[in-house]
C-alpha positions as CSV (number, residue, x, y, z in Angstrom):
1,M,-29.6,-9.2,-0.6
2,K,-32.8,-8.0,-2.3
3,I,-32.2,-6.4,-5.7
4,D,-35.7,-5.0,-6.3
5,G,-36.2,-1.5,-5.0
6,R,-32.4,-1.0,-4.4
7,S,-29.8,1.0,-6.2
8,F,-26.3,-0.1,-7.3
9,V,-23.2,1.7,-8.5
10,I,-21.2,0.4,-11.4
11,S,-18.0,2.0,-12.5
12,G,-17.1,1.2,-16.1
13,G,-20.8,0.6,-16.5
14,A,-21.2,2.1,-19.9
15,S,-19.9,-0.9,-21.8
16,G,-19.0,-4.5,-21.7
17,L,-19.3,-6.5,-18.4
18,G,-20.5,-3.4,-16.5
19,L,-23.3,-2.6,-18.9
20,A,-24.5,-6.2,-19.0
21,T,-24.6,-6.2,-15.2
22,A,-26.6,-3.0,-15.2
23,R,-29.1,-4.4,-17.6
24,T,-29.5,-7.6,-15.5
25,L,-29.9,-5.7,-12.3
26,I,-32.5,-3.3,-13.8
27,S,-34.5,-6.2,-15.1
28,S,-34.7,-7.4,-11.5
29,G,-36.1,-4.0,-10.3
30,A,-33.0,-2.1,-9.4
31,S,-31.8,1.4,-10.3
32,V,-28.2,1.7,-11.4
33,A,-25.7,4.6,-11.3
34,I,-23.4,4.3,-14.3
35,L,-20.0,5.7,-13.7
36,D,-17.7,6.1,-16.8
37,L,-15.3,8.4,-18.5
38,N,-16.9,9.0,-21.8
39,E,-20.1,11.1,-21.6
40,E,-21.4,10.2,-25.0
41,T,-21.0,6.5,-24.4
42,G,-22.6,6.9,-21.0
43,A,-25.6,8.7,-22.4
44,K,-26.1,5.9,-25.0
45,A,-25.8,3.3,-22.3
46,V,-28.4,5.0,-20.1
47,A,-30.8,5.3,-23.1
48,S,-30.4,1.6,-23.9
49,L,-31.3,0.8,-20.2
50,G,-34.5,2.8,-20.4
51,G,-33.3,6.1,-18.8
52,A,-34.4,7.5,-15.5
53,P,-35.2,6.4,-12.9
54,S,-33.8,3.0,-13.8
55,A,-30.4,4.3,-14.8
56,K,-28.4,7.6,-14.7
57,F,-25.0,8.4,-16.0
58,F,-22.3,10.1,-13.8
59,P,-19.0,11.2,-15.4
60,C,-16.1,9.8,-13.5
61,D,-12.4,9.2,-13.9
62,V,-11.7,6.4,-11.4
63,S,-8.0,7.3,-11.4
64,S,-8.8,10.8,-9.9
65,T,-9.9,10.9,-6.3
66,D,-11.6,14.3,-6.9
67,S,-13.6,12.9,-9.8
68,V,-14.7,9.9,-7.7
69,S,-15.7,12.3,-4.8
70,S,-17.8,14.4,-7.2
71,A,-19.5,11.2,-8.5
72,V,-20.2,10.1,-4.9
73,S,-21.8,13.4,-4.1
74,A,-24.0,13.3,-7.2
75,V,-25.0,9.7,-6.8
76,T,-25.9,10.3,-3.1
77,S,-28.3,13.0,-4.1
78,W,-29.8,10.9,-6.9
79,I,-30.4,7.9,-4.5
80,K,-32.2,10.2,-2.1
81,E,-34.3,11.5,-4.9
82,I,-35.4,8.1,-6.2
83,G,-35.8,6.6,-2.8
84,K,-33.9,3.4,-3.5
85,P,-31.2,2.7,-0.9
86,L,-27.7,1.7,-2.0
87,A,-27.2,-2.1,-1.9
88,G,-24.1,-2.7,-3.9
89,I,-20.8,-1.3,-5.3
90,I,-19.5,-2.9,-8.4
91,P,-16.1,-1.3,-9.5
92,A,-15.8,-2.8,-13.0
93,A,-13.6,-0.2,-14.8
94,G,-10.5,-1.8,-16.2
95,V,-7.8,-1.5,-18.8
96,G,-4.9,-3.5,-20.2
97,A,-1.6,-2.3,-21.5
98,P,0.6,-5.2,-22.6
99,G,4.3,-4.9,-22.2
100,L,7.2,-7.2,-21.5
101,I,9.1,-6.3,-18.2
102,L,12.2,-6.3,-20.4
103,D,12.1,-6.5,-24.2
104,K,14.5,-8.0,-26.6
105,R,16.4,-4.7,-26.9
106,L,16.8,-4.7,-23.1
107,N,14.4,-1.8,-22.6
108,P,12.3,-2.1,-19.4
109,V,8.6,-1.6,-19.6
110,S,7.5,2.0,-19.3
111,L,6.6,3.1,-15.7
112,D,3.9,5.3,-17.3
113,S,2.3,2.1,-18.7
114,I,2.5,0.4,-15.3
115,D,1.0,3.4,-13.6
116,F,-1.8,3.6,-16.1
117,V,-2.9,0.0,-15.5
118,L,-2.5,0.2,-11.7
119,N,-4.2,3.5,-11.3
120,I,-7.4,2.3,-13.0
121,N,-7.5,-1.4,-12.2
122,L,-6.3,-1.3,-8.6
123,R,-6.3,2.3,-7.3
124,G,-9.6,3.0,-9.1
125,T,-11.2,-0.1,-7.7
126,L,-10.1,0.8,-4.1
127,D,-11.0,4.4,-4.4
128,V,-14.5,3.9,-5.8
129,T,-15.2,1.2,-3.2
130,R,-13.8,3.2,-0.2
131,Q,-15.6,6.4,-1.1
132,F,-19.0,4.7,-1.6
133,L,-18.8,2.5,1.4
134,P,-19.9,5.2,4.0
135,L,-23.2,5.5,1.9
136,L,-23.6,1.8,1.8
137,A,-23.0,1.4,5.5
138,K,-25.8,3.9,6.2
139,S,-28.4,1.7,4.4
140,E,-31.0,0.1,6.6
141,P,-30.1,-3.6,7.4
142,Y,-32.2,-6.1,5.4
143,G,-33.4,-9.6,6.2
144,P,-32.7,-11.9,9.1
145,D,-28.9,-11.5,8.7
146,K,-29.2,-7.7,8.8
147,E,-27.3,-7.3,5.6
148,R,-26.6,-3.9,4.2
149,G,-25.1,-4.8,0.9
150,V,-22.3,-6.2,-1.2
151,V,-19.1,-5.1,-3.0
152,V,-18.5,-7.1,-6.2
153,M,-15.0,-6.5,-7.6
154,V,-13.5,-7.7,-10.9
155,A,-10.2,-9.6,-11.1
156,S,-9.1,-11.8,-14.0
157,S,-7.7,-15.2,-14.7
158,A,-4.4,-13.2,-15.2
159,A,-4.4,-12.9,-11.4
160,F,-3.4,-16.6,-11.3
161,E,-1.9,-17.3,-14.7
162,G,-0.6,-14.1,-16.1
163,Q,0.9,-14.4,-19.6
164,M,4.0,-12.9,-21.0
165,G,3.5,-9.1,-21.3
166,Q,1.0,-9.0,-18.4
167,V,3.1,-8.1,-15.5
168,A,1.3,-4.9,-14.8
169,Y,-2.1,-6.3,-15.5
170,A,-1.6,-9.4,-13.5
171,A,-0.2,-7.3,-10.6
172,S,-3.4,-5.2,-10.6
173,K,-5.8,-8.1,-10.8
174,G,-3.8,-10.2,-8.4
175,A,-4.0,-7.4,-5.9
176,V,-7.8,-7.1,-6.3
177,A,-8.1,-10.9,-5.6
178,S,-5.8,-10.6,-2.6
179,M,-7.7,-7.8,-0.9
180,T,-11.0,-9.6,-1.1
181,L,-10.8,-11.5,2.2
182,P,-9.3,-8.7,4.3
183,M,-11.9,-6.3,3.0
184,A,-14.7,-8.8,3.8
185,R,-13.3,-9.1,7.3
186,D,-13.1,-5.3,7.7
187,L,-16.7,-4.9,6.6
188,A,-18.3,-7.8,8.4
189,R,-19.3,-5.7,11.3
190,F,-21.4,-3.5,9.0
191,G,-23.2,-6.4,7.3
192,I,-21.4,-5.8,4.0
193,R,-20.1,-8.7,2.0
194,V,-17.2,-8.7,-0.5
195,V,-16.9,-11.0,-3.5
196,T,-14.5,-10.9,-6.4
197,I,-15.2,-12.5,-9.8
198,A,-12.2,-13.5,-11.9
199,P,-13.3,-14.0,-15.5
200,S,-11.2,-15.4,-18.3
201,M,-11.6,-14.0,-21.9
202,F,-15.0,-12.4,-22.2
203,D,-16.3,-10.4,-25.1
204,S,-15.8,-6.8,-24.1
205,A,-14.3,-3.5,-25.4
206,M,-10.9,-4.6,-24.1
207,T,-10.9,-8.0,-25.8
208,A,-12.3,-6.6,-29.0
209,M,-8.9,-5.1,-29.6
210,M,-7.2,-8.5,-29.7
211,S,-5.9,-9.8,-33.0
212,N,-7.5,-12.9,-34.5
213,K,-4.2,-14.8,-33.8
214,V,-4.3,-13.9,-30.1
215,R,-8.0,-14.8,-29.8
216,E,-7.5,-18.1,-31.6
217,G,-4.6,-18.9,-29.3
218,L,-6.6,-18.2,-26.2
219,Q,-9.5,-20.4,-27.4
220,K,-7.1,-23.3,-27.7
221,A,-6.4,-23.0,-24.0
222,M,-10.1,-23.3,-23.2
223,E,-11.7,-26.6,-22.1
224,F,-15.5,-26.2,-22.2
225,P,-17.1,-24.2,-23.5
226,A,-14.3,-23.4,-26.0
227,R,-15.3,-19.8,-26.6
228,A,-15.2,-16.4,-25.1
229,G,-17.6,-15.7,-22.2
230,Q,-20.6,-13.5,-22.9
231,P,-21.2,-10.4,-20.8
232,E,-24.6,-11.7,-19.8
233,E,-23.0,-14.8,-18.2
234,F,-20.8,-12.5,-16.1
235,A,-23.8,-10.4,-15.2
236,S,-25.7,-13.6,-14.2
237,L,-23.0,-14.4,-11.7
238,V,-23.1,-10.9,-10.2
239,K,-26.8,-11.3,-9.7
240,Q,-26.3,-14.6,-7.9
241,T,-23.5,-13.1,-5.8
242,I,-25.8,-10.3,-4.7
243,E,-28.6,-12.6,-3.8
244,N,-26.6,-15.4,-2.0
245,V,-25.7,-14.1,1.4
246,M,-23.3,-17.0,2.0
247,L,-21.0,-15.8,-0.7
248,N,-18.4,-13.6,1.1
249,G,-14.6,-13.2,1.1
250,V,-14.2,-15.4,-1.9
251,V,-12.7,-15.1,-5.4
252,I,-14.9,-16.9,-8.0
253,R,-13.2,-18.0,-11.2
254,L,-15.5,-17.7,-14.2
255,D,-13.4,-19.3,-16.9
256,G,-14.8,-22.6,-18.2
257,A,-11.8,-24.5,-16.8
258,T,-9.4,-22.4,-18.8
259,R,-5.8,-22.2,-17.6
260,M,-3.7,-19.8,-19.6
261,P,-0.3,-20.9,-21.0
262,S,2.7,-18.7,-20.5
263,K,2.5,-17.5,-24.1
264,L,0.4,-18.0,-27.3
């Protein structure tokens, strides 16, 4: 899929992996719609990306269907205005809320905490994707394969080796990984690919909240390189995923051979 002259939608695009992806795509000639919750952060992100027409911020709460619908309507109008057809949907909004399924006092994890994680990481990913898909399916086919675009979802190494306290998070990311192939099969007739990237620990707003003890413990589980991934490395793989038409229906681990232990 060609990146230059196309537009892409990135939820959670105002920081971390999403922002790095936006910067990489814009440097290749794309325009990016940034969907995020915080308008101040979104405005700063767009300014750092060079502003219109390269990037535009659209307020969106991915856990609210009405909010996503409003964003779809606004983005559709913007895409018509700039004349760059939609080529990709990248739902990158995500949260983590650690909690043991049963703590030492025999208290089960809060259902509100579970809902919070699932509503953003899983439901939000699905809702953003499904609501933008009609617009993507209307894009003119490109190249000899008649490709219309690609959906790049974000899972996590926790989808495969969730640690203690990650039941809700692992459930959300495992579900994203699991729906990659059936979604690719559903969308094959439209010339739309689906790929999921499952990163290990990457520098982001979410991992910035980790204590030094947790961070050092995670680094001990790493093989090579023994460090946190950089957002630009994630963005590079997104770019390659967009450009390589043979990548479809697959979950790509981006983890430097890291395999997480059960606890730190």
